[in-house]
C-alpha positions in Angstrom: 2.0 -0.8 12.6 -1.6 0.2 13.3 -4.6 0.2 11.0 -4.8 4.0 11.5 -1.3 4.4 10.1 -2.3 2.4 7.0 -5.6 4.3 6.7 -3.7 7.6 6.7 -1.9 6.5 3.5 -5.1 4.9 2.1 -7.3 8.0 2.7 -4.7 10.6 1.5 -6.1 13.1 -0.9 -4.9 12.9 -3.6 -4.1 9.2 -3.3 -0.4 8.4 -3.6 0.7 4.8 -4.3 2.6 3.3 -1.5 4.6 0.2 -0.5 4.1 -1.9 2.6 7.4 -3.3 4.0 7.2 -6.5 6.0 9.4 -8.0 8.7 10.5 -10.8 6.3 11.8 -8.3 3.8 8.9 -8.5 1.3 7.6 -5.3 -0.2 3.9 -5.2 -1.2 2.9 -2.4 -3.6 -0.5 -0.7 -3.3 -1.0 1.1 -6.6 -4.5 2.5 -5.9 -7.2 2.3 -3.3 -9.1 -0.4 -5.2 -6.2 -2.8 -4.6 -6.6 -2.9 -0.8 -9.3 -4.0 1.7 -9.1 -4.1 5.5 -10.7 -6.6 7.9 -13.3 -5.2 10.2 -11.1 -6.1 13.2 -8.3 -3.9 11.8 -5.7 -6.6 12.3 -5.2 -7.6 8.7 -5.4 -6.1 5.2 -5.6 -7.8 1.9 -3.7 -6.3 -1.0 -4.6 -7.4 -4.5 -2.1 -7.3 -7.4 -2.7 -6.5 -11.0 -2.1 -10.2 -11.9 -5.1 -11.2 -9.7 -2.9 -12.6 -6.9 -3.3 -11.3 -3.3 -1.5 -11.0 0.0 -3.1 -11.2 3.4 -1.0 -9.0 5.7 -1.0 -9.1 9.5 -0.3 -5.5 10.6 1.9 -6.7 13.4 4.4 -7.8 10.7 4.5 -4.4 8.9 7.7 -2.5 9.5 7.3 0.5 7.3 5.1 2.3 4.8 6.8 4.1 1.8 5.1 6.6 -0.4 5.8 6.2 -4.2 5.4 8.6 -7.0 2.1 8.3 -8.8 3.8 7.4 -12.1 1.1 9.1 -14.2 3.5 10.1 -17.0 3.6 13.7 -15.8 7.4 13.6 -15.5 9.5 16.3 -17.1 11.2 15.3 -20.4 14.9 15.4 -20.7 16.3 17.3 -23.7 
């Protein structure tokens, strides 16, 4: 995976939450732009989680990016 592929998800307008899939099977959610930062070299990104933990991700270990619904409560109600 390249930094440009990650930036395409990061810079999308409007932003859509996404999940980073890693080679070891882990899935790292990125709920909003504020939760991710990239290294100047473009080799790694840091993803922060709502519980104040964080993951340093080597982009060579990323296998897929998956867009997720925004989850803003705008879903249609069932009757």
